[in-house]
N, CA, C and O atoms as a CHARMM CRD file, in Angstrom:
* protein
*
  260
    1    1 UNK  N      0.83500  -1.17500   0.00000 PROA 1      0.00000
    2    1 UNK  CA     0.00000   0.00000   0.00000 PROA 1      0.00000
    3    1 UNK  C      0.88200   1.24100   0.00000 PROA 1      0.00000
    4    1 UNK  O      1.95800   1.26100   0.59600 PROA 1      0.00000
    5    2 UNK  N      0.41500   2.23900  -0.66100 PROA 2      0.00000
    6    2 UNK  CA     1.18000   3.47900  -0.72600 PROA 2      0.00000
    7    2 UNK  C      0.95800   4.32900   0.52700 PROA 2      0.00000
    8    2 UNK  O     -0.06300   4.22400   1.20800 PROA 2      0.00000
    9    3 UNK  N      1.93700   5.16000   0.79800 PROA 3      0.00000
   10    3 UNK  CA     1.93600   5.98300   2.00700 PROA 3      0.00000
   11    3 UNK  C      0.65800   6.82200   2.13500 PROA 3      0.00000
   12    3 UNK  O      0.01900   6.81800   3.18700 PROA 3      0.00000
   13    4 UNK  N      0.28600   7.53600   1.07200 PROA 4      0.00000
   14    4 UNK  CA    -0.88600   8.40900   1.16100 PROA 4      0.00000
   15    4 UNK  C     -2.17600   7.60900   1.34900 PROA 4      0.00000
   16    4 UNK  O     -3.09300   8.04900   2.04300 PROA 4      0.00000
   17    5 UNK  N     -2.23600   6.44600   0.73200 PROA 5      0.00000
   18    5 UNK  CA    -3.41200   5.60600   0.91000 PROA 5      0.00000
   19    5 UNK  C     -3.51900   5.12700   2.35900 PROA 5      0.00000
   20    5 UNK  O     -4.61400   5.08000   2.92000 PROA 5      0.00000
   21    6 UNK  N     -2.40600   4.78000   2.95100 PROA 6      0.00000
   22    6 UNK  CA    -2.38500   4.36700   4.36000 PROA 6      0.00000
   23    6 UNK  C     -2.85000   5.51400   5.24800 PROA 6      0.00000
   24    6 UNK  O     -3.62600   5.30300   6.18000 PROA 6      0.00000
   25    7 UNK  N     -2.38700   6.70600   4.96900 PROA 7      0.00000
   26    7 UNK  CA    -2.81800   7.87300   5.76500 PROA 7      0.00000
   27    7 UNK  C     -4.31300   8.11900   5.62400 PROA 7      0.00000
   28    7 UNK  O     -4.99600   8.40300   6.60800 PROA 7      0.00000
   29    8 UNK  N     -4.81800   8.00900   4.40100 PROA 8      0.00000
   30    8 UNK  CA    -6.25300   8.22100   4.17500 PROA 8      0.00000
   31    8 UNK  C     -7.07800   7.14500   4.87100 PROA 8      0.00000
   32    8 UNK  O     -8.11800   7.44700   5.45600 PROA 8      0.00000
   33    9 UNK  N     -6.62700   5.89200   4.81400 PROA 9      0.00000
   34    9 UNK  CA    -7.33800   4.81600   5.50900 PROA 9      0.00000
   35    9 UNK  C     -7.35500   5.05400   7.01500 PROA 9      0.00000
   36    9 UNK  O     -8.38000   4.84700   7.66400 PROA 9      0.00000
   37   10 UNK  N     -6.23900   5.48300   7.56600 PROA 10     0.00000
   38   10 UNK  CA    -6.19400   5.80200   8.99800 PROA 10     0.00000
   39   10 UNK  C     -7.13400   6.94900   9.33800 PROA 10     0.00000
   40   10 UNK  O     -7.78200   6.93300  10.38500 PROA 10     0.00000
   41   11 UNK  N     -7.21100   7.93800   8.46400 PROA 11     0.00000
   42   11 UNK  CA    -8.10300   9.07400   8.69900 PROA 11     0.00000
   43   11 UNK  C     -9.56300   8.62600   8.69300 PROA 11     0.00000
   44   11 UNK  O    -10.34900   9.05800   9.53700 PROA 11     0.00000
   45   12 UNK  N     -9.92600   7.76900   7.75300 PROA 12     0.00000
   46   12 UNK  CA   -11.29600   7.25200   7.71400 PROA 12     0.00000
   47   12 UNK  C    -11.59000   6.46500   8.98800 PROA 12     0.00000
   48   12 UNK  O    -12.66100   6.61300   9.57600 PROA 12     0.00000
   49   13 UNK  N    -10.65700   5.63900   9.41200 PROA 13     0.00000
   50   13 UNK  CA   -10.85500   4.83600  10.63200 PROA 13     0.00000
   51   13 UNK  C    -11.06300   5.73700  11.84600 PROA 13     0.00000
   52   13 UNK  O    -11.93700   5.47500  12.67200 PROA 13     0.00000
   53   14 UNK  N    -10.27500   6.78000  11.95500 PROA 14     0.00000
   54   14 UNK  CA   -10.43700   7.70800  13.07700 PROA 14     0.00000
   55   14 UNK  C    -11.80900   8.37900  13.03700 PROA 14     0.00000
   56   14 UNK  O    -12.44700   8.55900  14.07500 PROA 14     0.00000
   57   15 UNK  N    -12.25900   8.74800  11.83800 PROA 15     0.00000
   58   15 UNK  CA   -13.58200   9.35800  11.71200 PROA 15     0.00000
   59   15 UNK  C    -14.68700   8.36200  12.06500 PROA 15     0.00000
   60   15 UNK  O    -15.66800   8.72300  12.71500 PROA 15     0.00000
   61   16 UNK  N    -14.52600   7.11700  11.63600 PROA 16     0.00000
   62   16 UNK  CA   -15.52100   6.09600  11.99200 PROA 16     0.00000
   63   16 UNK  C    -15.61100   5.93400  13.50200 PROA 16     0.00000
   64   16 UNK  O    -16.70300   5.79500  14.05300 PROA 16     0.00000
   65   17 UNK  N    -14.47800   5.95200  14.16000 PROA 17     0.00000
   66   17 UNK  CA   -14.45900   5.79400  15.61800 PROA 17     0.00000
   67   17 UNK  C    -15.00600   7.02200  16.33600 PROA 17     0.00000
   68   17 UNK  O    -15.53800   6.90900  17.44000 PROA 17     0.00000
   69   18 UNK  N    -14.87800   8.19600  15.71800 PROA 18     0.00000
   70   18 UNK  CA   -15.30100   9.43800  16.36200 PROA 18     0.00000
   71   18 UNK  C    -16.73400   9.83400  16.01200 PROA 18     0.00000
   72   18 UNK  O    -17.32500  10.66800  16.69800 PROA 18     0.00000
   73   19 UNK  N    -17.29500   9.25400  14.96200 PROA 19     0.00000
   74   19 UNK  CA   -18.62700   9.63800  14.49400 PROA 19     0.00000
   75   19 UNK  C    -19.71800   9.00200  15.33800 PROA 19     0.00000
   76   19 UNK  O    -19.52900   7.95500  15.95800 PROA 19     0.00000
   77   20 UNK  N    -20.85500   9.66300  15.34100 PROA 20     0.00000
   78   20 UNK  CA   -22.03600   9.06600  15.95000 PROA 20     0.00000
   79   20 UNK  C    -22.50800   7.96500  15.00800 PROA 20     0.00000
   80   20 UNK  O    -22.79000   8.24400  13.84300 PROA 20     0.00000
   81   21 UNK  N    -22.60100   6.74400  15.46900 PROA 21     0.00000
   82   21 UNK  CA   -22.94700   5.62200  14.59100 PROA 21     0.00000
   83   21 UNK  C    -24.26000   5.80400  13.82700 PROA 21     0.00000
   84   21 UNK  O    -24.36300   5.37500  12.67800 PROA 21     0.00000
   85   22 UNK  N    -25.23900   6.41700  14.43100 PROA 22     0.00000
   86   22 UNK  CA   -26.53400   6.59500  13.77800 PROA 22     0.00000
   87   22 UNK  C    -26.45500   7.57200  12.61200 PROA 22     0.00000
   88   22 UNK  O    -27.27400   7.50600  11.69600 PROA 22     0.00000
   89   23 UNK  N    -25.48700   8.47300  12.63400 PROA 23     0.00000
   90   23 UNK  CA   -25.39200   9.52600  11.62900 PROA 23     0.00000
   91   23 UNK  C    -24.27800   9.30800  10.62200 PROA 23     0.00000
   92   23 UNK  O    -24.04700  10.17300   9.77800 PROA 23     0.00000
   93   24 UNK  N    -23.59300   8.20100  10.68000 PROA 24     0.00000
   94   24 UNK  CA   -22.41900   7.97800   9.83900 PROA 24     0.00000
   95   24 UNK  C    -22.75600   7.10600   8.63800 PROA 24     0.00000
   96   24 UNK  O    -23.32700   6.02500   8.78200 PROA 24     0.00000
   97   25 UNK  N    -22.40100   7.58300   7.45900 PROA 25     0.00000
   98   25 UNK  CA   -22.52600   6.79800   6.23700 PROA 25     0.00000
   99   25 UNK  C    -21.12600   6.49300   5.74600 PROA 25     0.00000
  100   25 UNK  O    -20.37400   7.40700   5.40800 PROA 25     0.00000
  101   26 UNK  N    -20.77000   5.23000   5.70200 PROA 26     0.00000
  102   26 UNK  CA   -19.40900   4.82400   5.35600 PROA 26     0.00000
  103   26 UNK  C    -19.04400   5.28100   3.95300 PROA 26     0.00000
  104   26 UNK  O    -17.93800   5.77900   3.74200 PROA 26     0.00000
  105   27 UNK  N    -19.94100   5.12600   2.99500 PROA 27     0.00000
  106   27 UNK  CA   -19.64200   5.50500   1.60900 PROA 27     0.00000
  107   27 UNK  C    -19.34200   6.99300   1.48700 PROA 27     0.00000
  108   27 UNK  O    -18.40400   7.37900   0.78900 PROA 27     0.00000
  109   28 UNK  N    -20.11300   7.81800   2.14500 PROA 28     0.00000
  110   28 UNK  CA   -19.88500   9.26500   2.08600 PROA 28     0.00000
  111   28 UNK  C    -18.58000   9.61300   2.77900 PROA 28     0.00000
  112   28 UNK  O    -17.79700  10.41200   2.26500 PROA 28     0.00000
  113   29 UNK  N    -18.34300   9.02900   3.92200 PROA 29     0.00000
  114   29 UNK  CA   -17.10300   9.28300   4.65300 PROA 29     0.00000
  115   29 UNK  C    -15.89100   8.87200   3.82300 PROA 29     0.00000
  116   29 UNK  O    -14.91500   9.61700   3.73700 PROA 29     0.00000
  117   30 UNK  N    -15.94800   7.70100   3.21700 PROA 30     0.00000
  118   30 UNK  CA   -14.83500   7.23300   2.38300 PROA 30     0.00000
  119   30 UNK  C    -14.60600   8.17000   1.20400 PROA 30     0.00000
  120   30 UNK  O    -13.46100   8.47900   0.87100 PROA 30     0.00000
  121   31 UNK  N    -15.67500   8.62000   0.57400 PROA 31     0.00000
  122   31 UNK  CA   -15.51000   9.51200  -0.57600 PROA 31     0.00000
  123   31 UNK  C    -14.93000  10.85900  -0.16600 PROA 31     0.00000
  124   31 UNK  O    -14.22800  11.49000  -0.95700 PROA 31     0.00000
  125   32 UNK  N    -15.20500  11.30800   1.04000 PROA 32     0.00000
  126   32 UNK  CA   -14.62100  12.55800   1.52700 PROA 32     0.00000
  127   32 UNK  C    -13.10700  12.46500   1.64100 PROA 32     0.00000
  128   32 UNK  O    -12.41700  13.48400   1.60700 PROA 32     0.00000
  129   33 UNK  N    -12.59100  11.25700   1.77500 PROA 33     0.00000
  130   33 UNK  CA   -11.14800  11.05000   1.87000 PROA 33     0.00000
  131   33 UNK  C    -10.55600  10.51400   0.57200 PROA 33     0.00000
  132   33 UNK  O     -9.42600  10.02700   0.54800 PROA 33     0.00000
  133   34 UNK  N    -11.33200  10.60800  -0.50900 PROA 34     0.00000
  134   34 UNK  CA   -10.80400  10.27800  -1.82600 PROA 34     0.00000
  135   34 UNK  C    -10.94700   8.84300  -2.26100 PROA 34     0.00000
  136   34 UNK  O    -10.30500   8.42900  -3.22600 PROA 34     0.00000
  137   35 UNK  N    -11.77400   8.06700  -1.57900 PROA 35     0.00000
  138   35 UNK  CA   -12.03600   6.68800  -1.99100 PROA 35     0.00000
  139   35 UNK  C    -13.36200   6.67300  -2.74500 PROA 35     0.00000
  140   35 UNK  O    -14.43100   6.77700  -2.14200 PROA 35     0.00000
  141   36 UNK  N    -13.28500   6.54300  -4.06200 PROA 36     0.00000
  142   36 UNK  CA   -14.49300   6.62700  -4.88000 PROA 36     0.00000
  143   36 UNK  C    -15.00900   5.27100  -5.33000 PROA 36     0.00000
  144   36 UNK  O    -16.08500   5.19000  -5.92100 PROA 36     0.00000
  145   37 UNK  N    -14.27400   4.22000  -5.06500 PROA 37     0.00000
  146   37 UNK  CA   -14.72300   2.85800  -5.36700 PROA 37     0.00000
  147   37 UNK  C    -14.97900   2.14300  -4.04500 PROA 37     0.00000
  148   37 UNK  O    -14.03400   1.79900  -3.33500 PROA 37     0.00000
  149   38 UNK  N    -16.24400   1.91600  -3.71000 PROA 38     0.00000
  150   38 UNK  CA   -16.54300   1.25600  -2.43600 PROA 38     0.00000
  151   38 UNK  C    -15.86900  -0.10800  -2.27700 PROA 38     0.00000
  152   38 UNK  O    -15.40300  -0.44600  -1.18900 PROA 38     0.00000
  153   39 UNK  N    -15.81900  -0.88200  -3.34400 PROA 39     0.00000
  154   39 UNK  CA   -15.20900  -2.21200  -3.22600 PROA 39     0.00000
  155   39 UNK  C    -13.70200  -2.11700  -2.99800 PROA 39     0.00000
  156   39 UNK  O    -13.14300  -2.88300  -2.21300 PROA 39     0.00000
  157   40 UNK  N    -13.04800  -1.18800  -3.67700 PROA 40     0.00000
  158   40 UNK  CA   -11.60200  -0.99300  -3.49000 PROA 40     0.00000
  159   40 UNK  C    -11.32000  -0.50200  -2.07000 PROA 40     0.00000
  160   40 UNK  O    -10.40000  -0.98400  -1.40900 PROA 40     0.00000
  161   41 UNK  N    -12.11700   0.45600  -1.61100 PROA 41     0.00000
  162   41 UNK  CA   -11.95600   0.98100  -0.25800 PROA 41     0.00000
  163   41 UNK  C    -12.13800  -0.12900   0.78400 PROA 41     0.00000
  164   41 UNK  O    -11.31600  -0.27900   1.68800 PROA 41     0.00000
  165   42 UNK  N    -13.21500  -0.90200   0.65000 PROA 42     0.00000
  166   42 UNK  CA   -13.50700  -1.96000   1.61800 PROA 42     0.00000
  167   42 UNK  C    -12.40200  -3.00600   1.64500 PROA 42     0.00000
  168   42 UNK  O    -11.98700  -3.45000   2.71500 PROA 42     0.00000
  169   43 UNK  N    -11.92800  -3.39900   0.47300 PROA 43     0.00000
  170   43 UNK  CA   -10.85000  -4.39900   0.39500 PROA 43     0.00000
  171   43 UNK  C     -9.58700  -3.88500   1.08400 PROA 43     0.00000
  172   43 UNK  O     -8.98100  -4.59800   1.88300 PROA 43     0.00000
  173   44 UNK  N     -9.19000  -2.65000   0.77600 PROA 44     0.00000
  174   44 UNK  CA    -7.97700  -2.09100   1.37500 PROA 44     0.00000
  175   44 UNK  C     -8.13200  -1.88000   2.87900 PROA 44     0.00000
  176   44 UNK  O     -7.19000  -2.10500   3.63800 PROA 44     0.00000
  177   45 UNK  N     -9.31200  -1.45000   3.30800 PROA 45     0.00000
  178   45 UNK  CA    -9.57700  -1.24700   4.73200 PROA 45     0.00000
  179   45 UNK  C     -9.43800  -2.56800   5.48300 PROA 45     0.00000
  180   45 UNK  O     -8.79500  -2.63300   6.53100 PROA 45     0.00000
  181   46 UNK  N    -10.04800  -3.62000   4.93600 PROA 46     0.00000
  182   46 UNK  CA    -9.97300  -4.92900   5.59800 PROA 46     0.00000
  183   46 UNK  C     -8.54700  -5.46300   5.60800 PROA 46     0.00000
  184   46 UNK  O     -8.11800  -6.06500   6.59300 PROA 46     0.00000
  185   47 UNK  N     -7.81100  -5.24900   4.52600 PROA 47     0.00000
  186   47 UNK  CA    -6.41800  -5.69000   4.46800 PROA 47     0.00000
  187   47 UNK  C     -5.59200  -5.00500   5.54900 PROA 47     0.00000
  188   47 UNK  O     -4.75900  -5.63700   6.19900 PROA 47     0.00000
  189   48 UNK  N     -5.82700  -3.71800   5.73400 PROA 48     0.00000
  190   48 UNK  CA    -5.01700  -2.95100   6.68300 PROA 48     0.00000
  191   48 UNK  C     -5.42400  -3.18000   8.13900 PROA 48     0.00000
  192   48 UNK  O     -4.56200  -3.29200   9.01000 PROA 48     0.00000
  193   49 UNK  N     -6.72000  -3.25100   8.40800 PROA 49     0.00000
  194   49 UNK  CA    -7.19200  -3.29100   9.79700 PROA 49     0.00000
  195   49 UNK  C     -7.75700  -4.64100  10.23600 PROA 49     0.00000
  196   49 UNK  O     -8.03100  -4.83600  11.42000 PROA 49     0.00000
  197   50 UNK  N     -7.93500  -5.56500   9.31000 PROA 50     0.00000
  198   50 UNK  CA    -8.43900  -6.88400   9.67200 PROA 50     0.00000
  199   50 UNK  C     -9.92300  -6.93800   9.96300 PROA 50     0.00000
  200   50 UNK  O    -10.41700  -7.93300  10.49400 PROA 50     0.00000
  201   51 UNK  N    -10.63800  -5.88500   9.62400 PROA 51     0.00000
  202   51 UNK  CA   -12.08700  -5.86500   9.78700 PROA 51     0.00000
  203   51 UNK  C    -12.68500  -4.93400   8.74500 PROA 51     0.00000
  204   51 UNK  O    -11.99700  -4.07200   8.19700 PROA 51     0.00000
  205   52 UNK  N    -13.95700  -5.11400   8.48000 PROA 52     0.00000
  206   52 UNK  CA   -14.65400  -4.25400   7.53800 PROA 52     0.00000
  207   52 UNK  C    -14.95100  -2.90500   8.18800 PROA 52     0.00000
  208   52 UNK  O    -15.02800  -2.81700   9.41300 PROA 52     0.00000
  209   53 UNK  N    -15.11900  -1.84800   7.38300 PROA 53     0.00000
  210   53 UNK  CA   -15.49500  -0.55200   7.96000 PROA 53     0.00000
  211   53 UNK  C    -16.79300  -0.64500   8.76700 PROA 53     0.00000
  212   53 UNK  O    -16.93700   0.00400   9.80400 PROA 53     0.00000
  213   54 UNK  N    -17.72000  -1.44600   8.28700 PROA 54     0.00000
  214   54 UNK  CA   -18.98400  -1.61000   9.01800 PROA 54     0.00000
  215   54 UNK  C    -18.76400  -2.26900  10.37600 PROA 54     0.00000
  216   54 UNK  O    -19.49800  -1.99300  11.32500 PROA 54     0.00000
  217   55 UNK  N    -17.77200  -3.12800  10.47500 PROA 55     0.00000
  218   55 UNK  CA   -17.45400  -3.75600  11.76000 PROA 55     0.00000
  219   55 UNK  C    -16.85300  -2.73600  12.72300 PROA 55     0.00000
  220   55 UNK  O    -17.12700  -2.77800  13.92200 PROA 55     0.00000
  221   56 UNK  N    -16.04200  -1.82800  12.20800 PROA 56     0.00000
  222   56 UNK  CA   -15.50100  -0.75700  13.05200 PROA 56     0.00000
  223   56 UNK  C    -16.64100   0.07600  13.60700 PROA 56     0.00000
  224   56 UNK  O    -16.65900   0.41000  14.79100 PROA 56     0.00000
  225   57 UNK  N    -17.59000   0.40700  12.74500 PROA 57     0.00000
  226   57 UNK  CA   -18.74300   1.19400  13.16900 PROA 57     0.00000
  227   57 UNK  C    -19.62300   0.39400  14.12100 PROA 57     0.00000
  228   57 UNK  O    -20.14300   0.94600  15.09100 PROA 57     0.00000
  229   58 UNK  N    -19.79500  -0.88300  13.86200 PROA 58     0.00000
  230   58 UNK  CA   -20.58800  -1.74200  14.74700 PROA 58     0.00000
  231   58 UNK  C    -19.94100  -1.82400  16.12800 PROA 58     0.00000
  232   58 UNK  O    -20.64200  -1.77700  17.13900 PROA 58     0.00000
  233   59 UNK  N    -18.63400  -1.94200  16.18400 PROA 59     0.00000
  234   59 UNK  CA   -17.93000  -1.96500  17.47000 PROA 59     0.00000
  235   59 UNK  C    -18.15200  -0.66800  18.21800 PROA 59     0.00000
  236   59 UNK  O    -18.23200  -0.66800  19.44700 PROA 59     0.00000
  237   60 UNK  N    -18.25100   0.42300  17.51000 PROA 60     0.00000
  238   60 UNK  CA   -18.53800   1.71300  18.13800 PROA 60     0.00000
  239   60 UNK  C    -19.93800   1.67000  18.74100 PROA 60     0.00000
  240   60 UNK  O    -20.14800   2.13500  19.86200 PROA 60     0.00000
  241   61 UNK  N    -20.89600   1.11300  18.00200 PROA 61     0.00000
  242   61 UNK  CA   -22.26600   1.00800  18.51700 PROA 61     0.00000
  243   61 UNK  C    -22.30900   0.16400  19.78800 PROA 61     0.00000
  244   61 UNK  O    -22.98500   0.52100  20.75300 PROA 61     0.00000
  245   62 UNK  N    -21.59500  -0.94300  19.78600 PROA 62     0.00000
  246   62 UNK  CA   -21.57400  -1.83500  20.94900 PROA 62     0.00000
  247   62 UNK  C    -20.97700  -1.13000  22.15700 PROA 62     0.00000
  248   62 UNK  O    -21.45900  -1.30400  23.27700 PROA 62     0.00000
  249   63 UNK  N    -19.93500  -0.33900  21.94300 PROA 63     0.00000
  250   63 UNK  CA   -19.28500   0.33200  23.07000 PROA 63     0.00000
  251   63 UNK  C    -20.17300   1.40200  23.68900 PROA 63     0.00000
  252   63 UNK  O    -19.97400   1.76400  24.84900 PROA 63     0.00000
  253   64 UNK  N    -21.16000   1.92400  22.93600 PROA 64     0.00000
  254   64 UNK  CA   -22.07800   2.91500  23.48300 PROA 64     0.00000
  255   64 UNK  C    -23.21000   2.28100  24.27400 PROA 64     0.00000
  256   64 UNK  O    -23.83300   2.94700  25.10100 PROA 64     0.00000
  257   65 UNK  N    -23.48500   1.01300  24.03400 PROA 65     0.00000
  258   65 UNK  CA   -24.63000   0.34800  24.67000 PROA 65     0.00000
  259   65 UNK  C    -24.43700   0.18100  26.15400 PROA 65     0.00000
  260   65 UNK  O    -25.30900  -0.36000  26.83400 PROA 65     0.00000
């Protein structure tokens, strides 16, 4: 993975963790950081973090319960 892509993926992950789960749309958030292909974004996210973006958001929901 390239350096800038790694930085963008980390930025998306931080936003997912900081966002209110009810108000967060993964596709919109990813596109704000320059990921315009949902499948490419999801594949790279899972490769880097070992979980899907939706799982990161789901873990956030669980931690609020």
